[in-house]
C-alpha positions in Angstrom: 0.0 0.0 0.0 1.2 3.5 -0.9 0.0 6.3 1.3 0.1 9.8 -0.3 -0.6 13.0 1.7 -1.7 16.1 -0.3 -1.8 19.3 1.6 -1.9 23.0 0.7 -3.8 26.2 1.5 -7.5 26.5 1.2 -8.4 27.1 -2.4 -4.9 26.0 -3.7 -6.3 23.5 -6.1 -5.7 20.3 -4.1 -9.0 18.7 -5.2 -8.1 19.3 -8.9 -4.7 17.7 -8.4 -6.3 14.7 -6.7 -8.8 14.4 -9.5 -6.2 14.5 -12.2 -4.1 11.9 -10.4 -7.1 9.6 -10.0 -8.0 10.0 -13.6 -4.6 8.6 -14.6 -5.0 5.5 -12.4 -7.2 2.4 -12.5 -10.3 3.4 -10.4 -10.2 0.3 -8.3 -6.6 1.0 -7.2 -7.0 4.3 -5.4 -9.0 5.6 -2.5 -9.2 9.2 -1.3 -9.7 10.1 2.3 -10.6 13.8 2.7 -9.6 15.5 5.9 -12.9 17.4 5.9 -14.8 14.2 6.7 -13.0 14.2 10.1 -13.9 17.6 11.4 -15.2 17.4 15.0 -18.9 17.0 15.4 -20.3 20.3 16.6 -23.9 19.8 15.8 -24.8 20.3 19.5 -23.7 24.0 19.3 -26.2 26.8 18.9 -26.1 28.5 15.4 -24.3 31.6 16.7 -21.6 29.4 18.3 -21.1 27.4 15.1 -20.0 30.7 13.4 -17.1 30.8 15.8 -15.6 27.4 14.8 -12.1 27.7 13.4 -12.0 25.1 10.6 -8.5 26.1 9.8 -6.9 25.1 13.1 -5.5 21.6 13.7 -7.7 21.2 16.8 -10.8 21.1 14.6 -9.8 17.7 13.2 -10.3 14.4 15.0 -6.9 13.1 14.0 -7.1 10.1 16.3 -10.0 8.7 14.3 -8.4 9.5 11.0 -5.2 7.8 12.0 -7.2 4.8 13.4 -9.0 4.4 10.1 -5.8 4.7 8.2 -4.2 2.0 10.4 -7.3 -0.3 9.8 -6.9 0.2 6.0 -3.3 -0.8 6.1 -4.4 -4.0 7.9 -6.7 -4.7 5.1 -9.8 -3.8 7.1 -12.8 -1.8 5.9 -13.7 1.5 7.7 -16.8 3.6 8.0 -15.8 7.2 7.1 -17.9 10.0 8.6 -19.9 12.4 6.4 -19.5 16.1 7.6 -22.0 18.8 6.9 -20.5 22.4 6.9 -23.9 24.0 7.2 -24.9 22.2 10.4 -21.3 21.6 11.6 -22.3 18.1 12.4 -21.7 14.5 11.2 -24.5 12.7 9.4 -25.9 9.4 10.9 -24.8 7.7 7.6 -21.2 6.9 6.9 -19.3 5.9 3.7 -17.7 2.4 3.5 -14.1 2.7 2.5 -12.2 -0.5 1.5 -8.4 -0.9 1.3 -6.8 -0.2 -2.0 -3.2 -0.1 -3.3 -3.1 3.7 -3.2 -4.5 5.8 -0.4 -4.6 9.6 -0.8 -5.2 11.7 2.3 -6.1 15.2 1.2 -6.7 18.4 3.2 -5.2 21.7 4.3 -4.1 20.3 7.7 -3.0 16.7 7.0 0.7 17.5 7.3 0.3 19.4 10.6 0.0 16.2 12.6 3.3 14.3 13.0 1.7 10.9 13.7 -0.3 11.2 10.4 2.6 12.7 8.5 5.0 9.9 9.5 2.6 7.3 7.9 2.8 9.0 4.5 5.1 7.5 1.9 4.9 10.6 -0.4 4.1 14.1 1.0 2.8 16.7 -1.5 2.2 20.4 -1.0 0.0 22.2 -3.5 1.1 25.8 -3.7 -0.9 28.7 -5.2 -0.9 32.5 -5.2 -2.9 34.0 -2.3 -5.1 36.0 -4.5 -6.1 33.0 -6.6 -6.8 31.1 -3.4 -9.0 33.8 -2.1 -11.1 33.9 -5.3 -11.7 30.2 -5.1 -12.6 30.4 -1.4 -15.2 33.1 -2.1 -16.8 31.1 -4.8 -16.8 27.9 -2.8 -18.0 29.3 0.5 -20.9 31.2 -1.2 -22.0 28.2 -3.3 -21.3 25.3 -0.9 -21.3 26.7 2.6 -24.1 29.2 2.6 -21.9 32.2 3.4 -22.5 35.7 2.0 -19.7 37.6 0.2 -19.1 39.8 3.3 -19.2 36.8 5.7 -16.7 35.0 3.5 -14.3 37.9 3.5 -14.6 38.3 7.3 -14.0 34.6 7.8 -10.9 34.7 5.5 -9.5 37.7 7.4 -10.2 36.3 10.9 -9.4 32.6 10.4 -8.2 31.4 7.0 -5.3 33.8 6.4 -3.7 33.8 9.9 -4.2 30.0 10.2 -2.6 29.5 6.8 0.4 31.5 7.8 0.7 29.8 11.3 0.0 26.2 10.5 -0.3 25.3 6.8 2.4 27.2 5.0 5.1 25.9 7.4 4.2 22.3 6.5 5.7 23.0 3.0 9.1 22.1 4.5 7.9 18.5 5.0 6.9 18.0 1.4 8.7 15.6 -0.9 7.0 17.3 -3.9 5.7 20.9 -4.2 3.3 21.6 -7.0 3.1 25.3 -7.8 0.1 26.7 -9.6 -2.1 23.9 -8.3 -4.0 21.9 -10.9 -2.6 23.9 -13.8 0.9 22.4 -13.3 0.5 19.5 -15.6 4.2 18.6 -15.6 4.4 18.1 -11.8 1.1 16.2 -11.8 2.4 13.9 -14.6 5.6 13.3 -12.7 3.7 12.4 -9.5 1.3 10.1 -11.5 4.3 8.3 -13.1 5.8 7.6 -9.7 2.5 6.1 -8.6 2.3 4.0 -11.7 5.8 2.7 -11.0 4.6 1.5 -7.6 1.6 -0.3 -9.1 3.9 -2.1 -11.5 6.2 -3.4 -8.8 
């Protein structure tokens, strides 16, 4: 089993990179575990309290459960991955069954901030992008998918996203084996990474 961690700032293009890697591989050989599925369940909080949740801080992630599930997969065991709802800040009663595959991709802004998780990665990737480009993607995503207004999104970016990126996420670039500038637009870097994965599948 090859475990790949893909980190980078919010709106950097991680999802695009993951999709392009998956498109180059046999579908049955790869599984993606999104960090976002492992946000702490805060459905018990009042609506006004939910607006104060810092989704860009490592403490917002239940890393123990994520690591437990990864360990189970490496032991060829099936896991039940949570489903997280950003609007309600809670986990659904339903889960997604994840089966072991040859390639496991763990993707999210904070996946390389946790040393225990980081040490389990065979390849560590950091997707880099210009801060203005990231902000534009964040505005579009938060308004379309998370129910925030334009003003709320900008306030959230200024209060949480930008400072947390500078404090926790950007520093993890030093742990990366591969840095992909320009996100999903960097076809050369993605092709090189995909070739490395193909080599593993052939061994």
